[in-house]
C-alpha positions as CSV (number, residue, x, y, z in Angstrom):
1,E,15.4,5.6,16.0
2,A,17.1,6.3,12.6
3,S,14.3,7.1,10.1
4,D,13.9,8.6,6.6
5,F,10.8,10.3,7.8
6,P,11.6,14.2,7.9
7,S,10.8,16.0,11.3
8,R,9.1,13.0,13.1
9,P,6.7,14.4,15.6
10,L,7.0,12.2,18.2
11,T,10.0,9.7,19.2
12,G,10.3,6.1,20.9
13,W,10.1,2.7,19.5
14,R,6.1,2.7,20.1
15,H,5.6,5.6,17.9
16,G,8.3,4.7,15.4
17,P,7.6,3.2,11.9
18,T,8.9,-0.1,12.3
19,W,6.3,-0.5,15.1
20,T,3.2,1.4,13.8
21,Y,3.5,0.0,10.2
22,L,4.4,-3.6,11.4
23,V,0.5,-3.4,13.2
24,V,-0.3,-2.4,9.9
25,L,1.1,-5.1,8.2
26,L,-0.1,-8.0,10.5
27,A,-3.4,-6.7,10.4
28,S,-3.9,-6.2,6.6
29,V,-2.5,-9.5,6.1
30,A,-4.8,-11.0,8.1
31,A,-7.5,-9.1,6.7
32,L,-6.3,-10.4,3.2
33,V,-6.0,-14.0,4.2
34,V,-9.8,-13.9,5.7
35,S,-10.7,-12.3,2.4
36,F,-9.2,-15.2,0.3
37,V,-11.0,-17.5,2.2
38,L,-14.3,-15.7,2.0
39,S,-13.9,-15.7,-1.6
40,A,-13.3,-19.1,-1.6
41,E,-16.2,-19.8,0.6
42,T,-18.3,-17.8,-2.0
43,L,-17.1,-19.6,-5.0
44,Q,-17.6,-23.1,-3.1
45,L,-21.6,-22.0,-2.2
46,A,-22.0,-20.9,-5.9
47,R,-21.0,-24.2,-6.9
48,H,-22.8,-26.3,-4.3
49,P,-25.6,-24.2,-3.2
50,Q,-27.2,-27.1,-0.9
51,K,-23.9,-27.9,0.7
52,L,-23.2,-26.7,4.1
53,L,-19.8,-24.4,4.3
54,G,-17.5,-25.2,7.1
55,C,-18.4,-21.9,9.2
56,D,-22.0,-22.8,9.3
57,V,-22.4,-23.2,13.0
58,N,-26.1,-22.7,13.8
59,K,-28.6,-20.1,12.7
60,V,-26.5,-17.3,14.3
61,L,-23.1,-18.3,13.0
62,S,-23.6,-19.0,9.7
63,C,-21.7,-17.6,6.7
64,S,-24.0,-19.3,4.1
65,T,-26.9,-17.1,5.5
66,V,-24.6,-13.7,4.5
67,A,-23.5,-14.9,1.9
68,E,-26.7,-15.5,0.2
69,S,-28.0,-12.2,1.0
70,W,-27.8,-8.9,-1.3
71,Q,-25.3,-7.2,0.8
72,A,-22.7,-9.6,0.2
73,E,-22.5,-8.5,-3.5
74,L,-23.0,-4.9,-3.8
75,I,-21.3,-4.2,-7.2
76,H,-23.4,-5.1,-10.1
77,F,-21.9,-4.6,-13.6
78,G,-23.1,-6.1,-16.7
79,G,-25.8,-8.0,-15.4
80,L,-23.1,-9.4,-13.2
81,S,-22.7,-9.2,-9.1
82,Y,-19.3,-9.0,-7.4
83,P,-19.3,-10.4,-4.2
84,N,-17.8,-7.8,-1.3
85,A,-14.9,-10.3,-0.6
86,F,-13.2,-10.1,-4.1
87,F,-12.8,-6.2,-3.3
88,G,-11.4,-6.8,-0.1
89,I,-8.4,-8.8,-1.7
90,A,-8.0,-6.0,-4.0
91,A,-8.2,-3.4,-1.3
92,E,-6.0,-5.0,1.4
93,S,-3.3,-5.8,-0.9
94,V,-3.4,-2.4,-1.3
95,F,-2.8,-1.9,2.6
96,V,-0.2,-4.5,2.9
97,T,1.9,-2.7,0.2
98,I,1.3,0.8,2.0
99,A,2.8,-0.9,5.5
100,V,5.9,-2.1,3.6
101,L,6.8,1.0,2.3
102,G,6.5,2.7,5.5
103,L,8.5,-0.1,7.2
104,A,11.2,0.8,4.2
105,R,11.2,4.0,6.0
106,I,10.2,5.5,2.3
107,A,8.7,8.8,2.7
108,V,5.3,9.4,1.1
109,P,3.8,12.4,-0.3
110,R,1.4,14.4,2.2
111,W,-1.4,13.9,-0.3
112,F,-0.9,10.0,-0.7
113,A,-0.5,9.7,3.7
114,I,-4.1,11.7,3.9
115,C,-5.4,9.4,0.9
116,T,-4.1,6.2,2.8
117,W,-6.0,7.3,6.2
118,F,-9.2,8.3,3.9
119,G,-8.8,4.7,2.7
120,G,-8.7,3.4,5.9
121,F,-11.6,5.0,7.1
122,A,-13.5,4.0,4.1
123,A,-12.4,0.5,4.6
124,L,-13.5,0.6,8.3
125,A,-16.8,2.3,7.7
126,Y,-17.9,-0.2,5.3
127,S,-17.0,-3.4,7.5
128,Y,-18.9,-1.9,10.4
129,W,-21.8,-1.5,8.1
130,L,-21.6,-5.0,6.5
131,F,-21.6,-5.8,10.4
132,T,-24.6,-3.8,11.4
133,Q,-26.6,-5.3,8.3
134,S,-25.2,-9.0,9.4
135,M,-26.6,-8.4,12.7
136,F,-29.4,-6.3,12.8
137,V,-31.0,-6.9,9.0
138,I,-29.8,-10.4,7.9
139,G,-30.0,-11.8,11.5
140,A,-27.0,-14.2,11.2
141,L,-23.3,-13.2,11.8
142,C,-20.3,-14.7,9.4
143,P,-17.5,-15.9,11.6
144,W,-15.0,-14.9,8.7
145,C,-16.3,-11.6,8.5
146,L,-16.3,-10.8,12.2
147,G,-12.5,-11.7,11.7
148,L,-12.2,-9.3,9.1
149,M,-14.1,-6.7,10.8
150,F,-11.8,-7.1,13.7
151,A,-8.7,-7.0,11.4
152,T,-9.8,-3.8,9.7
153,T,-10.7,-2.0,13.2
154,I,-7.0,-2.7,14.2
155,Q,-5.4,-2.1,10.7
156,F,-7.1,1.4,11.3
157,M,-6.2,2.0,14.6
158,S,-2.6,1.5,13.8
159,L,-2.7,3.8,10.3
160,S,-4.2,6.5,12.4
161,H,-1.3,6.2,14.9
162,A,1.3,6.2,12.1
163,T,-0.4,8.9,10.3
164,V,0.2,11.4,13.4
165,A,3.3,9.9,14.5
166,V,5.1,9.3,11.4
167,Q,3.7,11.4,8.8
168,G,2.6,14.0,11.2
169,I,-0.5,14.5,9.9
170,P,-2.2,16.5,11.1
171,D,0.0,18.8,12.9
172,S,-2.2,18.8,15.9
173,P,-0.7,19.4,19.6
174,G,-3.8,17.6,21.0
175,L,-3.5,14.6,18.8
176,R,0.5,14.3,19.3
177,G,-0.4,14.3,23.3
178,Y,-3.1,11.6,22.8
179,Y,-0.6,9.3,21.5
180,R,2.3,10.2,23.9
181,L,0.1,9.9,27.0
182,R,-1.2,6.7,25.5
183,Y,-4.6,7.6,25.5
184,D,-5.0,5.7,22.1
185,L,-4.1,2.2,24.2
186,M,-6.8,3.0,26.5
187,V,-9.4,4.0,23.6
188,D,-8.6,1.2,21.5
189,I,-8.7,-1.8,24.4
190,I,-12.7,0.3,25.2
191,W,-13.4,0.2,21.5
192,I,-12.5,-3.8,20.5
193,V,-14.2,-4.7,24.1
194,A,-17.4,-2.9,23.1
195,L,-17.8,-4.8,19.9
196,I,-17.3,-8.1,21.6
197,T,-20.1,-7.0,24.4
198,L,-22.1,-5.8,22.0
199,I,-22.0,-9.6,20.0
200,I,-22.5,-10.9,23.1
201,V,-25.4,-9.1,24.4
202,K,-27.2,-9.2,21.0
203,D,-26.6,-13.0,20.2
204,G,-24.5,-14.7,23.1
205,A,-27.7,-16.7,24.0
206,M,-27.5,-18.5,20.5
207,L,-23.7,-18.3,19.7
208,F,-22.9,-21.7,21.1
209,A,-26.1,-23.1,21.0
């Protein structure tokens, strides 16, 4: 496969920029769309505090309950608070741009690729913090937030794959073997199943009540 990336450490379509960055792009676009929806729901709630949102299904699946918690607005400046979803739009727009650069086979500096991975990790950690806060502290789950969490998870999985397979960072034979032998597919499936299992075990009885 032709590529502008120098000395790509792994070969084959699954490890090339087209596939890895396409998955990053699809996950980032999904996360961006969800962020826009969450922002719209937040504005709707601000205009009509007493009105139920479309994603208020029951006590467990309730966007309003999550949106009205302090965890939904962590950033405060000048007496104003800013919903997390607004920052999600900004962050996911950056990841969409990065994915397009990868698909265009534009080689980026090593420092940029490293910062991109850490940015993806920060987004993942932040979404998981919000998920655990919703589940164990707030006691309610926002369907759109769950969608954002899963999209961010897939985004991080594919971004990690691209960083190792396309960018060659880090230069680790062990990590290259991890992807070449497709161990990543098994780990990714277990990861997603574990998240779904946690949700079902914790709130399964109430999800469809």
